[in-house]
C-alpha positions as CSV (number, residue, x, y, z in Angstrom):
1,X,125.5,171.3,71.5
2,X,128.4,168.7,72.5
3,X,131.9,169.9,73.5
4,X,133.6,169.4,70.7
5,X,131.7,169.2,67.6
6,X,131.3,171.7,64.7
7,X,128.7,173.7,63.9
8,X,127.7,173.9,60.0
9,X,127.2,177.4,58.8
10,X,123.6,177.9,57.7
11,X,122.4,179.7,54.4
12,X,119.3,179.2,52.4
13,X,119.0,179.7,49.1
14,X,115.8,180.7,47.0
15,X,114.7,180.6,43.7
16,X,112.0,181.9,42.2
17,X,109.7,181.3,45.4
18,X,109.5,177.2,43.9
19,X,112.9,176.0,45.0
20,X,114.7,175.9,47.9
21,X,118.5,174.6,49.8
22,X,118.7,175.2,52.9
23,X,122.2,173.9,55.1
24,X,123.2,174.1,58.5
25,X,119.7,171.8,58.9
26,X,120.1,169.7,62.2
27,X,116.4,167.9,61.8
28,X,113.3,168.0,60.4
29,X,110.7,168.8,63.5
30,X,107.4,168.2,61.4
31,X,106.1,168.5,57.8
32,X,103.3,168.8,55.7
33,X,101.9,170.7,52.6
34,X,101.5,173.5,53.9
35,X,104.2,174.1,56.8
36,X,108.1,173.1,57.7
37,X,109.1,173.0,60.7
38,X,113.3,173.0,60.6
39,X,115.9,172.7,63.7
40,X,118.8,174.7,61.9
41,X,121.9,175.9,63.6
42,X,120.5,179.7,63.9
43,X,117.1,178.0,65.6
44,X,113.3,176.9,64.3
45,X,112.9,178.2,61.0
46,X,109.3,178.1,60.1
47,X,108.1,177.4,56.2
48,X,104.8,178.2,55.4
49,X,103.6,177.8,51.4
50,X,101.8,175.5,49.5
51,X,102.2,171.9,47.6
52,X,105.7,171.4,49.8
53,X,107.5,168.5,49.8
54,X,111.6,168.1,50.9
55,X,113.0,166.6,47.9
56,X,116.6,166.0,49.6
57,X,117.3,165.5,53.0
58,X,120.7,163.9,54.3
59,X,120.6,165.8,58.0
60,X,124.5,163.9,58.0
61,X,125.6,167.3,55.7
62,X,122.7,168.9,57.5
63,X,121.4,169.8,53.9
64,X,117.2,169.9,52.7
65,X,115.7,170.8,49.3
66,X,112.5,171.5,48.9
67,X,110.0,172.2,46.3
68,X,106.7,173.9,46.3
69,X,105.6,177.5,46.4
70,X,106.8,179.4,49.5
71,X,104.6,182.2,51.3
72,X,106.8,183.1,54.5
73,X,110.0,182.3,56.3
74,X,110.1,182.5,59.9
75,X,112.5,182.6,61.8
76,X,110.8,181.5,65.8
77,X,113.0,182.5,69.2
78,X,115.6,180.0,70.0
79,X,114.3,179.2,73.3
80,X,110.1,178.8,71.8
81,X,110.2,174.8,72.7
82,X,106.4,174.6,71.8
83,X,105.4,177.1,68.3
84,X,101.3,176.7,69.4
85,X,102.5,177.2,73.6
86,X,100.1,179.8,74.4
87,X,99.7,182.6,75.4
88,X,98.5,181.9,79.0
89,X,101.3,179.2,79.4
90,X,103.4,181.7,78.4
91,X,102.5,184.1,81.5
92,X,102.9,181.5,84.2
93,X,106.2,179.3,83.3
């Protein structure tokens, strides 16, 4: 983060596993109907499910609205650059 940049508060609201509002979002790194990967103020957030859609995205405000059936929400390690990085590669850094 650049000096003088104000951090946005990160929050996550999930309603009935079907609708979600997330704040403190810095970037959408990837998305498809089964997985959405967000970069948030608290690290990478991986959302898995079915028929996932980004309904609204406002990166200036840091807000994302999602719809679809959410099966899991996982915060990935802040120092993980590649979620598909192999065990072999991690062992020999």
